[in-house]
Structures are given as C-alpha cells and as structure tokens.
C-alpha positions in Angstrom: 21.4 -48.1 -32.9 21.7 -45.9 -36.0 18.5 -44.1 -35.1 19.7 -43.5 -31.6 23.0 -42.2 -32.9 21.2 -39.7 -35.1 19.0 -38.5 -32.3 21.8 -38.4 -29.7 25.2 -38.2 -31.3 27.0 -38.4 -28.0 25.9 -42.1 -27.7 28.3 -43.2 -30.4 29.2 -46.9 -30.6 32.7 -46.4 -29.3 31.4 -44.5 -26.3 28.9 -47.3 -25.5 31.6 -49.9 -25.9 34.0 -48.0 -23.6 31.2 -47.9 -20.9 30.5 -51.6 -21.3 34.1 -52.8 -21.4 36.0 -50.4 -19.1 33.4 -49.2 -16.5 33.2 -52.4 -14.4 37.1 -52.6 -14.2 37.4 -49.0 -13.2 34.6 -49.4 -10.6 36.2 -52.4 -9.0 39.6 -50.8 -8.9 38.3 -47.6 -7.3 36.2 -49.7 -4.9 39.3 -51.6 -3.8 41.4 -48.5 -3.5 38.8 -46.7 -1.4 38.4 -49.7 0.9 42.2 -50.2 1.4 42.8 -46.5 2.0 40.0 -46.3 4.6 41.1 -49.5 6.4 44.7 -48.2 6.6 43.4 -44.9 8.0 41.2 -46.7 10.6 44.3 -48.6 11.8 46.1 -45.3 12.3 43.1 -43.9 14.2 43.0 -46.9 16.5 46.7 -46.5 17.2 46.2 -42.8 18.1 43.4 -43.7 20.4 45.5 -46.4 22.2 48.8 -44.5 22.7 48.1 -40.9 21.7 49.8 -38.8 19.1 53.6 -38.8 18.9 56.1 -37.1 16.5 56.7 -40.4 14.7 53.0 -41.2 14.5 52.3 -37.6 13.2 54.8 -38.2 10.4 53.1 -41.5 9.4 49.8 -39.7 9.5 51.1 -36.9 7.2 52.4 -39.6 4.8 49.0 -41.3 4.9 47.2 -38.0 4.1 49.5 -37.5 1.1 48.9 -41.0 -0.1 45.2 -40.6 0.3 45.3 -37.5 -1.9 47.3 -39.3 -4.6 44.8 -42.3 -4.4 41.9 -39.9 -4.7 43.5 -38.3 -7.7 44.0 -41.7 -9.4 40.4 -42.7 -8.6 39.1 -39.4 -10.2 41.2 -40.0 -13.3 39.8 -43.6 -13.7 36.2 -42.6 -13.3 36.4 -39.2 -15.1 35.8 -40.5 -18.6 32.6 -42.2 -17.5 31.2 -39.4 -15.3 32.1 -36.9 -18.0 30.2 -38.9 -20.6 27.2 -39.3 -18.2 27.3 -35.5 -17.5 27.4 -34.9 -21.3 24.4 -37.2 -21.8 22.5 -35.6 -18.9 23.4 -32.2 -20.4 22.0 -33.3 -23.7 18.7 -34.4 -22.2 18.4 -31.3 -19.9 19.4 -29.1 -22.8 16.5 -30.4 -24.9 14.2 -29.9 -22.0 15.5 -26.4 -21.3 14.7 -25.3 -24.8 11.0 -25.6 -24.2 10.9 -24.9 -20.4 8.6 -21.9 -19.8 10.6 -21.0 -16.7 14.0 -20.7 -18.6 14.8 -17.3 -19.8 14.7 -16.6 -23.6 13.1 -19.9 -24.6 10.1 -19.7 -26.9 7.6 -20.7 -24.2 9.2 -18.2 -21.8 8.9 -15.4 -24.3 5.3 -16.3 -25.0 4.6 -16.4 -21.3 6.1 -12.9 -21.0 3.7 -11.7 -23.8 0.8 -13.3 -21.9 1.9 -11.7 -18.7 2.1 -8.3 -20.3 -1.3 -8.8 -21.9 -2.8 -10.0 -18.6 -1.3 -7.0 -16.8 -2.8 -4.7 -19.4 -6.3 -6.4 -19.2 -6.1 -6.2 -15.4 -5.1 -2.6 -15.5 -8.0 -1.8 -17.9 -10.4 -3.8 -15.6 -9.1 -2.0 -12.5 -9.4 1.4 -14.2 -13.0 0.6 -15.3 -13.8 -0.7 -11.7 -12.3 2.5 -10.2 -14.3 4.7 -12.6 -17.5 2.8 -11.9 -16.8 3.0 -8.1 -16.2 6.7 -8.4 -19.5 7.1 -10.3 -21.4 5.1 -7.7 -19.7 7.0 -4.9 -20.7 10.2 -6.5 -24.3 9.0 -7.0 -24.4 7.9 -3.4 -22.9 11.3 -2.3 -25.6 13.1 -4.2 -28.4 11.0 -2.8 -27.0 11.4 0.7 -26.6 15.1 0.4 -30.1 15.4 -1.1 -31.5 13.5 1.8 -29.6 15.4 4.4 -30.5 18.8 2.9 -34.2 17.7 2.7 -34.1 16.6 6.3 -32.6 19.9 7.3 -35.4 21.8 5.4 -38.0 19.6 7.1 -36.5 20.3 10.5 -36.6 24.1 9.8 -40.2 23.8 8.6 -41.3 21.8 11.7 -39.6 24.4 13.8 -41.5 27.2 12.0 -44.8 25.4 12.4 -44.1 24.8 16.1 -43.1 28.4 16.6 -46.3 29.6 14.8 -48.4 27.3 16.9 -46.7 28.6 20.1 -47.5 32.1 18.9 -51.2 31.2 18.5 -51.2 29.5 21.9 -49.7 32.6 23.5 -52.3 34.9 21.9 -55.1 32.6 23.0 -53.7 32.4 26.5 -53.5 36.2 26.6 -57.2 36.6 26.2 -58.9 38.6 29.0 -62.3 40.2 29.2 -60.6 43.6 28.7 -58.7 42.8 25.5 -61.0 40.2 24.1 -62.1 42.1 21.0 -58.6 43.2 20.1 -57.0 39.7 20.6 -59.9 37.9 19.0 -59.5 40.0 15.9 -55.8 39.1 15.7 -56.7 35.4 16.1 -59.3 35.6 13.4 -57.0 37.4 11.0 -54.0 35.3 11.8 -52.0 34.4 8.6 -52.2 30.7 7.8 -50.2 30.8 4.6 -46.4 30.2 4.2 -45.1 32.9 2.0 -42.3 32.6 -0.6 -40.1 34.8 1.5 -39.7 31.8 3.9 -38.2 29.7 1.1 -36.0 32.6 0.0 -34.4 32.9 3.5 -34.3 29.2 4.2 -30.7 27.9 4.2 -29.4 24.3 4.3 -26.6 23.4 6.7 -26.1 19.9 5.4 -22.4 19.0 4.8 -21.5 19.2 1.1 -19.4 16.1 0.0 -16.3 16.7 -2.0 -17.7 14.7 -4.9 -20.2 17.6 -5.5 -19.3 21.0 -6.8 -20.7 24.2 -5.3 -22.8 24.8 -8.4 -24.3 21.3 -8.2 -25.0 21.7 -4.5 -27.0 25.0 -5.2 -29.0 23.3 -8.0 -29.8 20.3 -5.7 -30.9 22.5 -2.8 -33.1 24.6 -5.2 -34.6 21.5 -6.6 -35.5 20.2 -3.1 -37.1 23.5 -2.2 -39.1 23.6 -5.4 -40.3 20.1 -4.8 -41.1 20.7 -1.1 -42.7 24.1 -1.5 -46.2 22.8 -2.5 -46.2 20.3 0.3 -44.9 22.7 2.9 -47.4 25.4 2.0 -50.3 22.9 2.1 -49.2 21.4 5.3 -48.6 24.8 6.9 -52.1 26.1 5.9 -53.7 22.8 7.1 -52.0 22.6 10.5 -52.0 26.3 11.3 -55.5 26.8 9.9 -56.8 23.9 11.9 -55.3 25.2 15.1 -56.5 28.7 14.5 -60.0 27.5 13.6 -60.1 25.4 16.8 -59.2 28.5 18.8 -61.6 30.9 17.0 -64.5 28.4 17.1 -64.1 28.4 20.9 -64.0 32.2 21.2 -67.7 32.7 22.0 -67.8 30.0 24.7 -64.5 31.4 26.0 -65.9 34.9 26.2 -68.8 33.6 28.2 -66.5 31.9 30.6 -64.4 35.0 31.0 -67.6 37.0 31.7 -68.7 34.5 34.3 -65.2 34.5 35.8 -65.3 38.3 36.1 -68.5 38.0 38.1 -67.4 35.0 40.2 -65.6 35.1 43.5 -61.8 34.9 43.7 -62.0 31.2 44.6 -64.4 30.4 41.8 -62.3 32.4 39.3 -59.2 30.3 40.2 -61.2 27.1 39.6 -62.7 28.2 36.3 -59.3 29.5 35.1 -57.7 26.1 35.9 -60.4 24.2 34.0 -60.0 26.5 31.0 -56.3 26.1 30.9 -56.6 22.4 31.3 -59.0 22.1 28.3 -56.7 24.3 26.2 -53.6 22.3 27.2 -55.4 19.1 26.3 -56.3 20.4 22.9 -52.7 21.5 22.4 -51.4 18.1 23.4 -53.9 16.5 20.9 -52.6 18.6 18.1 -48.9 17.9 19.1 -49.6 14.1 19.2 -51.2 14.3 15.8 -48.3 16.1 14.3 -45.8 13.7 15.9 -47.7 10.7 14.5 -47.5 12.2 11.0 -43.8 12.9 11.5 -43.1 9.3 12.7 -44.9 7.9 9.6 -42.9 10.1 7.4 -39.7 9.0 9.1 -40.6 5.3 8.8 -41.2 5.8 5.0 -37.9 7.7 4.6 -36.0 5.0 6.5 -37.4 2.3 4.3 -36.4 4.3 1.2 -32.9 4.8 2.6 -32.6 1.0 3.3 -33.6 0.3 -0.3 -31.1 2.8 -1.6 -28.3 1.3 0.5 -29.1 -2.2 -0.8 -29.1 -0.9 -4.4 -25.7 0.5 -3.7 -24.4 -2.8 -2.3 -25.6 -4.7 -5.3 -24.2 -2.1 -7.6 -20.7 -2.4 -6.0 -20.9 -6.1 -6.4 -21.6 -5.6 -10.1 -18.5 -3.4 -10.4 -16.2 -6.3 -9.3 -17.5 -8.5 -12.2 -15.2 -8.0 -15.2 -16.9 -7.6 -18.6 -15.7 -9.7 -21.6 -12.7 -12.0 -21.8 -10.3 -11.9 -18.9 -7.2 -14.3 -18.9 -6.7 -16.3 -15.8 -4.1 -14.6 -13.6 -2.2 -15.2 -10.4 -1.3 -11.8 -8.9 1.4 -11.7 -6.3 3.5 -8.8 -4.8 7.1 -8.7 -5.9 9.7 -6.8 -3.9 11.6 -4.2 -5.9 14.4 -2.2 -4.4 16.4 0.6 -6.1 18.8 1.5 -3.3 20.9 -0.4 -0.7 18.5 1.1 2.0 15.8 -1.0 0.4 17.8 -4.2 0.9 18.3 -3.2 4.5 14.5 -2.8 4.9 14.0 -6.2 3.4 16.5 -7.8 5.7 15.0 -6.0 8.7 11.5 -7.4 8.0 12.9 -10.9 7.4 14.8 -10.7 10.7 11.9 -9.5 12.7 9.5 -12.1 11.3 11.7 -15.2 10.8 15.5 -14.7 11.1 15.6 -14.1 14.8 13.8 -17.4 15.5 16.2 -19.6 13.4 18.9 -21.8 14.9 22.6 -20.8 14.7 23.2 -23.6 12.3 20.5 -22.3 9.9 21.7 -18.7 10.3 25.3 -19.6 9.6 24.2 -21.3 6.4 22.2 -18.4 5.2 24.9 -15.8 6.0 27.9 -18.0 5.0 28.9 -15.5 2.3 28.9 -12.6 4.8 30.7 -14.6 7.5 33.4 -15.7 4.9 33.8 -12.0 3.9 34.4 -11.0 7.5 36.9 -13.8 8.0 38.8 -12.6 5.0 39.1 -9.2 6.5 40.2 -10.6 9.8 42.9 -12.7 8.1 44.3 -9.9 6.0 48.1 -9.9 6.7 48.6 -6.2 6.0 45.5 -4.6 7.6 43.3 -7.0 9.5 39.9 -5.8 10.6 37.9 -7.3 13.5 34.3 -6.9 14.5 34.0 -5.1 17.8 30.9 -6.6 19.4 30.2 -8.6 22.7 28.3 -11.1 20.5 31.2 -11.9 18.2 34.4 -13.7 19.1 37.3 -15.0 17.0 39.0 -18.4 17.4 42.3 -19.6 15.9 41.8 -22.5 13.4 45.0 -24.6 13.3 45.6 -26.9 10.3 48.6 -29.3 9.9 50.4 -29.1 6.6 
C-alpha cells in the first residue's frame, strides 16, 4: 500500500477506508430514495390519467416536484464524496496520460511533433521546388525540341515548294517547245540552273510558333542552326532532283525535235495524234518523278515520326523521374486545412457545407448542430425591453409554458 500511496497520493488509506465503509450504505440509501420517489410519482401520474388534473391534484404535484428536488439534493450530497474522489482519481490518471499525449498542446511529444511537422513541411517545400525546377527545365527542353522540329518542318515545306515550283518551270519550258522556238528554248533548258544559291537561305523565313520558354535571341540561333545543318542536304537534293529532271528533258531533245519535224509535215489529224502521244509520254515521266519524290518524303516522314515518338517517351520517363524525391524524405500525410481571416470566409464554409451535406440532414440533426444559434435567437425573442423576431415564412414562434 505504501508504494501505491507514493505513486498516487490521492489513494490514501483513509480515502480507501471511506470508500469501503461508507459507499455501500450511501448507494443503498440513494437507491431506496430513488425508488420511493419514482413510485410516488407513478401513483400521481396514474391518478391524473384516471380523473384528470384538478386544482387540488396540481398542488399535490407541485409539492411532489419540490420533494423530488430535495431528495435529489440529498442524494447528490451522499454520493458527492465518492464521485468526487473517483473524478480526482480519474483526473490523476488522465493527467499522467495527457503529459505524454502527442495530441495535447504544449506536451513534450506535441512540441516534438510540431518540430517534425515544420521539418517535413520544409523538406516537402524543397522537394516541390526541385520538382518544379526540373519540370520547368524539361518543359523548356521539350519546347526547344518542339520548336526546332516545327521550324525544320517549315523549312522543308518551303524547300519542297521551291523544288516543285522549279520542276513546274522546267515542265512549262519543255511543253512550250515548238519547231519554231526549238533552238532558243533548248538552250534555256540546257543552261537551266540546277544549284540552290545561298540567297534562298538568306530569304527563307520560318513561321513556326515560338514558345514562351524560348527567348527571341535563342529562337534566332535555333533557326540559324537548322538552316546551317540543312543547307548541305538541301543543295545536294536540289541539284540531284532538278538536275535529273533537266537531264531527262535535255536527253530527249533530239528525239523530240524529230517528232516536231514529223508533226510539222503531217496532216492535221496526224499532228493531233502525235501531239497527244508526246504529251502522254511527258506526263508519264513527270508522274514518275513525282512518285519518286513522294516516296522519299514518306520515308523521311516515317523516320521523323519514329524520332518524335522516342523523344516523347523520353519526356514521359523524365517526368516520372522528377516525381521521385532524392535523399531522405520523412513520411508525411498532407491534407488541406481551411483557414479564414474574415467572417465572409466562415459564410463561404457554411455555404459549401450546406450545399453538400446540411440541406440533406434531418431537422433533429440540424437543431443539434445549430443549437447555439437557435438559443441566441430565442434570447432575442424573449428580451423584455426590446424583443426581436425572425421574419420568415419558414420560422414560427410557440409559447412554452412552465408551471412554477
């Protein structure tokens, strides 16, 4: 017992003896008082049910209520020493628990937890800042790659348009050949320029949309780098395609001249037939060259698409890597906490709660939740000097009568 007394002083020997000796008697006395008071009241209720309330019966009921209050007071006085002692014992136990409860403010575990929370928030902020920076870096790289590809595609379209326009010019010259202008046009065809000059690159402009992640100066450098890289390819391709087409035309000049001479000597009907055959052969050759060019373009497009797919996959894996924090990261549970600095903020909270939950609750539940507000409005309504009532078709007032 001495060890117990040292650990919990409230459990002194006299307190324990009081509980052992007096508690049973107090319990029995209160139990008997409660039973007699309840039985007497039941008899009064039965009498009211049988004959109804009368003045004489109302006086007896008032006397019974008064005696019930005095009995209740006596019962409270008898049990108070025991319940007070039990409350003190419970308070001792809960007090010891509260000193190390991490959820209780200002306890050592609570203060340590606050330090951990602050540290976790700092680490999370650092990780988020690093993630954002890495994401911006990757977005910038992707924007540069996308702009580079779009600018290159634009230059290639312009180049293809130039090649097509030049081929059309050669085709028009070839189709304009007659026996009368043969020498003049043949000379133009033979001397037709098959090189792509530097002036084409100087006047070539890209209309690709510049992302905001890239500055104007960077965009200029990117475009210039693309043109420098493509210049050798474009010049070689231009010379190859235009030169091949020009040579095809010029190689056929002798045979075409003979045909034109025969056509000049032939009848009108024969001339029409020979001209149709000539045009058909030239059209077939033009189609062959177009098909060859389209095939090469499709191959280039397929290779470019494969490269774009690989780049996109690299970007996806890169973004996944950003989400992985580096180094030690304390375990955290992040949840949103509502913070309001003005009464309007509280009104917004209540509005959301009402729209999502409040309007679906029963009147009993709502009355419990808003008991404080209802009590406040009742206090205003019962002000003897200046009563205030709510004016609403959804609110009514009832008189509550109590007998004294």
